[in-house]
N, C-alpha and C positions, 0 to 999 in steps of 0.2 A: 504494500500500500504506500504510494508515494504522497508527498506533501507538496503544498504550494507556498510561495513566499511573496505575495504581493505587498506593496507598501500600503499602509493604512490610508484610506482616502482614494485609492485607485478604484477602477471599475470592478464590480463584483466578479471575482474570478472563481472558477469552478473546477474541482478535481472530481472526475467521474470514475466510479467502478461499475461493475455490472448491476449492483443493487443500491449502493449508497453514494450520494454526491456530497462533496464538501464545498462550502461557499461562504460568503459573508452575507449575513442577514440584511444589512443595509450597505449600499455602495460606499457611503462616506465613513464607515467605521469598521474596524476589524473585530469589534466586540458586539455580540458574541460570535464565535465561530459556529457555523451551522452545519450539522450533518443530517441530511434528509434521506429517508429510506423510500425506495419505490415500492417496497413490499410492506404493507401495514401490519403484517403478522410476523415480521422479522424479530427474533428474540434479541432484545437490546443487550441484556446481560451477557449472552453468549458472544454476540458480535463485538462488544467492548472487550471481553476477555481475549478474543483473538487479535485485537488491535491495541492492546493496553499500552505498550511502550510508546507507540506513536501518539496516542491520545494524551498521555501524560506530558509528552513534549509540547503538544499543541496547547494544553491547558496552561503550562508555564509561560508560553509565548503570548497567548492572547488573553488569558485570565478567565475566560468563561467559554463553555461549549453548550450549545443547545441541540438536543436530539429531537427530531420531529418525524412523525409518521412511523414510528417503531411500534412494536406490539406490547406496549405498557398499558394495562387496563385496570390494575389493582394496586393498592398500597404494598402488598406482598411482593409483587414484581418490581416495584420501585425499590424496595428494601434489598431485594436480591441484586439489583443493578449496583447499588451502593457498596454492597459487600464485595462484589467483584473488583471494584476500584480500591476500596479502603479497608476491607475486612470488617471489623466490628464498628458499630455505630455508637454515638455518645448519648448519654442521658442528658436531659436539659436541666442543669443545676445552676444555682445562683441566678435565678430567672429575673428577666427584666420586663417581659411582656406575657400576657396570658396566652397559653396554648392548650390545646386538647390533645391527649395522646390517642392516636388512631390505631396503630398496629406496631407491636414491638417497640422500637425506638423511633417511630415515625410520628410526627406531630403536625397539627395544623400550623400554617405559617405564622399566624397571629390571630387572636380573637379581638383585636382592636376595632372600635366602631367603624363601620363601612364608609361613613361620610368624612372621615378624617384621613389626611395623608400621613404617611410615615416617611420621615426624612432618611436619606441615605446613610448607611453605617456598615461597618465590618462586624459581622456577628461576633459577640463576646469580646470585642476589643477592650472592654472595660474590666476584663478579668485577667488575672495572672496566667491562667491556663485557658486557652482558646482553641478553636477548631481550625485546622488548615483548609478544610474543604467544607462547603455547604451545598446541598442538593435540593432542587425544587421539582415538584411533579404537579402538573395541572390535571386534576380530576374533573373539575367543573369550572370553565371560564365564566367570568362575570358577564351579565347582559350588556353592561356598559362600564368602561374603565377597568380598574383592578389590575393594571399592569404592574410588573415588578421592575421598576427602573434600576439600571446598574451603571456604575461608573468605574473606570480604570483609575485606581488610586496612585499609580505611577504618574499619570497625567495630572491628577489633582495636586500631587506633590510639586510637580514642575510649575503648575499654575500659581501656587501660593508664593507670594513674594519672598525673596531671600531673607528680608528683615523679619517677617512674621515667622518663617520657618526657624530661623536662628533663635528667636526669642522663646519659642516653644521647646526647641531642643535643649536650650539652656535651663529653662524653668520647669519643663515637663507640664503635664496637665493633671488636675485633680478632679475626681468624681465623688460627689457627696450625695448620699441617698438617705431618706427618712422613711421609716416604716411605722404604721399604726396611727397615722393622722387622718385616716379616711380616704386617702388617695393612693392609687397604685396597689401592688400586691402586698399582702401581709408577709412578715419575715418568715413565718412558718411555711408558706408556699415557696418563697424564694429559695430558702435553704433546705426545704423538704425534711424538716424536723421540728419537734416541739421542744427540744432540749436546748436551753440557752448555752450550756457548756459546749454542746456540739457546734453551735454557731460560732462561739468564741474560738474554739479549736480550729475550725475551718478558716476563720479570718486570720488567725495568727500564722497559719501555714501559707496564706496567700497575700500577705503584706497589706491587710485591710485593718484599719483602725476601727474599734468598736466603742460606742458610747450608749449605754442603756439609759433611757429617760423614764420619766414617770408613766404610769399606766401601761406598762408592757410595751412601750414604744422604743424604737431603736434608731440610732444614726450610725452609718458607716461611711468611711472615706478611704480612698485609695489613690495613689499617684503613680503615673506611668509615663514612659517616653511616648512621643507622638508619632514616631516613624519606625518602620522596619526595613531591614535589608533582606531582600528575598534570598533564601538559601541556595537556589539554583541559578538564578540569573544575575544576582548581585545588585539588582536595581533597588532604588529607594521607593518606598510606598508610604503614603499618608495613612496611617493605621491607628485610629482612635475614635472615641465617642465624644470628643470635646465639643463638637458642634451639635451633634444629635441630642445630647442630654442637657444642653444649655436652655434655660428658661426662654430665651429670646427666639428659639427655633420653633416653639409651639405656635399654634394658631393664635391670633391676637385676642380672641374672646377667652381662650384658655388662660393666656398670660394674665389677663385682667382678673379673672376669677381667682387665680392663685395669689395674686398680689393683694387681693381683698382678704384672703384667708390667712396669709403668712406675712409677717413684717420683715423678716430678714432673708436675704438670698440663700443662706445656708440652711434655712428651715424648709425650703421647697421640697416637694417629693423627690425630685432629682435636680441637680444643677452642676455646672462645671466651672472651674477656676484654673488659673495658673497653678503650678505645683506648690508655690509658696502661699497659696490661699488668696492671692489678690485677684480682683475681677478681671475677666477678659474684656477688652475694650469692645464696645458695640461695633465700631468700624472694622475691627479684626474679624468678628463673627460674621458680619455682612460679607467681607472679603472671602472667608472660607466657604460660606454657603454658595457664593457666586462661582467659586472654583468647582465645587461639586456639580452645580447645575450646568456649567459650560460643557462638562464632559459626560453628561448623563445620556444614556441610550435607553430607549423605551420601545416596547413592541407588544402587540396584543397576544395573549396566551391562546393556544389552540389545544383542545382537549387531547390529552395523551403526551403533551410536551414534557420533556425532562431536561433540566438545566443543571450543570455543575459549575460552580465558581471556585476559583482559588481565593479563599476568604482573605488571604493576606494581600491580595492584589486588587480585588474588586469589591466595592461597596454595593449594597442593594437597599431598596426601599419599597414603598407600596403606594400606588395611586388610589384615591377614593373610587368607590364603585357602587353600582346598583345591581340588584338581583342576586341570586345565589352565586356564591364563589367558593371554591374549595381548592386551595393550593397547599400541598403537603410538603413538609420539610424534613430532611435528615442531616445530621452533622457527623463529621468523622475526623480522625487524625489529631488527637490532642497534642498540644505543644505549649511551650512558654517562650517568651522573648529571649530568655537565656539559652534555650536549646537551639534556636535558629542560627 
């Protein structure tokens, strides 16, 4: 199986085999790489297994691969596909959004309200241990909207000004989260335990500061670097939740409601700061949001679509939608920044 190497932005080039073609989904972008089957019953897990080395190289190069018109019709087939690429899947621990477990270690993408957008982010980049890969399966596309926008974080890194990059690399970024104030997930759901000592032990092992407040409420904070160097390509990637979890990224009406409820920025359900605890300037947050948006690629889901992203290279989000929508998610290959 041969590969092609067009420049990003060139006309959509196609590599054809007897059954599967490789192309670019959109002429102006190399993300995602699209593999389209001419046989809707072709077993994706088996085909991927036969071409695994090539596909792993493609994933590191482009950051994301979309498989379309293969024979994936159930969550179990989706999970089998993931295991071919990455062996075991990860449990969803230290949770940030509500999800429903569907099958094994397959979850709904999020149970966030359908009318609200979800800003781009790298899954679990707010954690010491995160997943190198994330997988999506379209069981039911929305009637309208519901895309999963994606962005190459190598391009985001290049887009952010050297001054802002240097400031974040020097100071790092801090994530503060409050539990038990009537917003967001309870700490028992996030940490999957009722035992305070188990929470404290987990946090000690993951460089998270813990502060128990009155009435069974909890505050945690953690500080991380804002960038990663990809272990295979050596490229720098903008890998963090500094923009996603900042209060200013929320919809204006949500910001207003939270400011009426909480007096201090550090008391918000989630918020981000520089690593020394100082506020991130509004113009810097606007600049970072613009960098993500400039390099965002979006496409409508087709029933049966499967997408794999290198989570260290590509951020994802969710557009608002109408009608039933069911996008399933799996995660694999745990690692830490120290291990990369």
